[in-house]
N, C-alpha and C positions, 0 to 999 in steps of 0.2 A: 418136455420128456423126462428132463431131470427133476422137475419137482413132482411128476408122477412117482418117478422110481424113489424118491426120498418119502414120499407118503407111504408107500408100499413096504418100505422098510421099517418105518415106524409102527404100522399096523402089526408088522411080522415080529417085532420085538415085544409089543405089548401082548401079542397072542402066547409068546413063550413064557411069560410071567405067571406065577403061581396066583391063585386067587388071594393069599394073605398078603403077597408081594405087591398085588395091585391095590389093595386096600391101604397099605402103607404109603405107597406112593400117592395116591389121591389125598391122603391125610396132610402129607407135607406141601402137596401142591396148594391145598387151601389156604395152611399157615402162611406159606411165603407172599401167597396174593394179599392175604389180610394185613400182614407187616407193611408189602409196598404200599397199599391202599392207605395206612395209618400216615405214613411217612408224607405223601403227598399231600394230605390233608393238614398235618402240620406245618407242611412248607406253605401252603395258601394262607393258614391263620397268623403265621409269623408269631414274634417273641410275646409274652404274657405282659400285659401293662404293666406300670411301674408301680401304679397304686397298690396292685395284687401283689407285687415283691414285698412291699412294705409291710402289708397285712400279714402276709406268711411269716415275717420276722426278719426280712432281709433289711440292712440298712440303707436309706434314701441317698440317692446322691447328695453331695456336699451342696448343690445348688438348689436344692428342693428341701432342704432340713429347716428352712425358716417357715416353711408352709405346713410341718407336723407339728400339732398341737403340744405343748408340753406340760407335763405333770408338775414341774416346779413354778412356784411364784415368780411373777415377773418383779423385778427390783423396783422398790417404792418410788413413786415420781417425786422430785424436787418439789417442795411446797412452794405455791404462787404466791408471793406476797400481794396484797390489794394494791391498786392504783391510788396515787397520791388523792387525798380527798376522800376516798372511798371507806367507809365505816367496815371495820373487821368483823368476821363471824364470831360466834359466841366463844369465850373464852373461858376453858374448862375450871380456870382458877376463880372466875366469877360467878360460879354456879355451885348451888347446893341442892341436894334432892328435897324433892316435896314430898312430906312425910304423908299427908293425905291423899297424894294422886301418885302412885306409882309409876315410874318410868318419865315423870315430868321433873324440870329444874325450876329452881327460883333464882332471882339475881342475889347477889350477897357483893358485900366488899372484901376484896382479895385479902390474902394473908399479908401483902406487902403494902395494904393502903390503897390500891387503885381502886377506883371507882367506877361502876358501868356508866354512869354519867359523863366521865372523862374518855374512858376506853372506846364507848360507842359513839360519841359524838363527830358529827362529820367536821372535817377541816375546812370546810368551805367559809369563807370569809373571815378568817382568823387574819387579825392585823389590817382590817379592813378601815380606812379612814373616812371613807364617805357617808352620809346617812345610811342606816341598815334597816331594811325592811324584811319580815319573816312571814311565813303564811305555814299553816298545820292543814293539812288535808285529811279528816275524819273518814270513818266508815270502810277503810281498806279492808277487803276481805269477803265482804257481803256479796258483791257481784265479781266472779273472776274477770270477767271481760271488761268491766269498768274500772276495775283496780288495775289491769294488766295494762290499759291504756294509760292511767294515770302514772304508772311507772314508767312507761316508756317515753310519754311525750312531755312530761314536764321537767322543767330544770332540777338537778340534782339536789339543789338548796332548799326544795320543798320539802317539809318534813311531814312523814306518812305516820298516821295514828291507825293501827290495826285494830278491828274489833275482836274481842276474845271469843266472840261466837262464828269467826270465819269457818270456812270449810277446810282450807288448805293454807292455813297461815304461814307453816314453815317454807314451802314451795314459793310463796308470794315474797316473803321476807328475804329469800335467798335473791330473787330477780330486782328485790328494791335496792338491796346492799350493792349488788353487781352494777347499778345504774347510780350509785353514789348518794342515795337519800338516807338521812337519818331517820331512826325509826322508834316510835312510841307505843305503847299499850294503852288500849282505852279501858277506863274503870266502869263498871256498872253501877253508878251511884244513884239514889231514889231521886226522881226528878220532880218537879212540879206536877201536880196532877195526877199523881199515881193513887190508885191502881190504873186508871184510864190509861195513862203514859207509862207503860211498863217497859224497862230496859232488859227483860230477860230473866229466868229463872234463878240465876245467881247474884241478882241485884243486891247490895248493901243497903240495907233498909234502915229506918232511923227508930224502927220498932223491933228490931231483931235483937237476940241475945248478943253479947259481944263475941261468943265464941263462934256463933253462926256467922256474923260479919267477918271475923278472922279468916275462917275456913274460905268463904266466899273470896275474899280479897286473894288469898293464897291461890285459888283455882284460876282468877284472871291472870295473875303474874305468872303461872305456870303454863301459860296457855303459847307462850313465844318466848324465845331467847334472844340476845343481842339488842336489846331495845336500850335506849339512853335514859329514857323518862317515861312518866305516867300523865294521862290527862283524863278528866271527867266527861270529855266529850264523846259520845259514844251512838253512832247512827242517828243524829240529828237532836238527840237529848243532852243535858248539861248538867244533871245531878245535883239542881239548886236546893232540894230539899234537904238531901243529905249534907251537903256544904254548909247549909244554914244552921246546922246544930254545931256550935262552937267546939264543945268536949269531943264530939265523933270526928270532926272534921280535923282538928288538930292530932287526935290519935292517928287518923290516917296519914297526915304529914309526917308523924314521928315514925311510922313503919316504912313510909318510902325513904325517908333520909337513912335510917339504919340500913338500908338496902343498897344506898349509894345511888339513887335516882333522883331526878329533878320533876317537879310537876307543874303541868300547864292549864290553869283554871280557865274553863271555856267561857264563864260569866264574864262578860265584857265590862271593864270599870271596877272588877272587884280588887280588895285589898292584895298586896303582894302575899304569899305564903309566908307565915312566921317561923316554920320550924323545918321547913326544907327550901333548897334551891328553886325557884321558880318565877313564875310570872302570869299574871291574868291576859287573855286576848285583849285587844282594842276594839275590836270589830269582827262581826260574823258576816261574812262575804256573800253567803246565799240564802240569806233569809230575807225576802222572800228567793226561789230560785231562778225567778226569769233571767233571760239573758243581758236585758237592758240595765235591771236592778243589780247583777253580779257588776257588770262593767263600771257602773256608777260607785259601788262600794269599794270595788277594788282602787278606783282613783281616789278615793277618800283616804284609804289606806296609805296610799303614797304622798297626800299631802300631809297626812299625820306624821310621818317618817320626816318628811323634809322639814316639818314646824318644830319636833320633838328629838330629832336625832335618832329614834328608832320608832318602830311600829310592828304589832304583830296582829297578822290575822288568822281567823278560823273560817275554813270552808268544811259544812259537816259531813257532804257524801260527794264521792266523785262521780258525779253525773255528767255525761258527755257535754252538755252545755257549759258545765262549771269547768272543767278540765280546759276546754277550748278557749274560755275567756280567761282562765290564770294565764295558760301558755300564752297568750297574744299580749297580754299585760306584763309578764315576766320579760318578752322581748323588748319592751319599750323602756325600762327602767334604767339602764344604762345613759340614754340620753336625758333621762331627767335627773341624772347627777344621784342615783340611788344604786345600792349594792344588796342582791337579795342575798340572804343569809339562813342558815337552820335555825331552828328554835334553840337550840342549846347556846347559840352566840348570842341571844338575848335574855337569858336567864342568869339571875345570881342570887348567891345566898345574902343574907340580910345584910346590909352595910359594906358590900364588897361589890365590885365591877363585874359586868357580865363575862361568862367564859370566853366568849370570842373577843373581847376587847383588846387584848393584849396583841 
């Protein structure tokens, strides 16, 4: 009964209102209802996420400041020094711009007299008193997979000769240095049987104009930085015809010596270089490249080192079978009383001891 009376009273109150008053009351009822609904919705959604507040300009909480990117450059990292025995990366003081090849650099003797052959030589084998044997592995860079396997699987004392025709010489050279390998650059010198045996479009030729050969030499030397020396071993060829021309070969030696490099002659038994620190290899171990032949050649190299005190071998290409046999052979040297050393430890200026003999 009371509820019915209240309802009748509300109807009587509404009936007494004028039409304008009724419209105004209805308007405010709608507005208040909308506000109440908005309050309910906001309460259900909760506070805006923190990342929205950051984008709106509010400062993030202190615990999250590290996650917000900063427009300021990070402090420079402390330079990491190479581990003992690891050849350093290229020293700017030992580089000069290659005039004919913009953006490339050539090795040079530093203003303080330091030479690349000293700075970039591996420290492995220094002070070694046992008979020493070295091995140069050529063709690095022609096959990325084979080259990477050689860099990672062979002892650091194996010297690596990079082809100037390598597709990624810089990246591979960084990996080689990180693994402690000493680096050489291979030079395209006219071989026996040219042009049937062709080392590439930048080959130094016996019949080329001196200016052309000078440019081609600079091209080869500018393909890489941070190497200690050069060699005429390139992708299985040995530059015999160019090296057989006395004046040309002597000119090449003078050029390399003026840049502070040493030279490894890939012709077994060749006379030592006269005008540049260097040495000829004693044996090519992968000619022929069969597994049994390689194993026999490596054993012959060991015997030579035991008999003469030093020996230097050359493997022309990093074929998987060659890398595998070298790794096995290197693991047996200690029990034979031999020390594996980089090529720089076995080269010398005319009339002086080898660099690594002190």
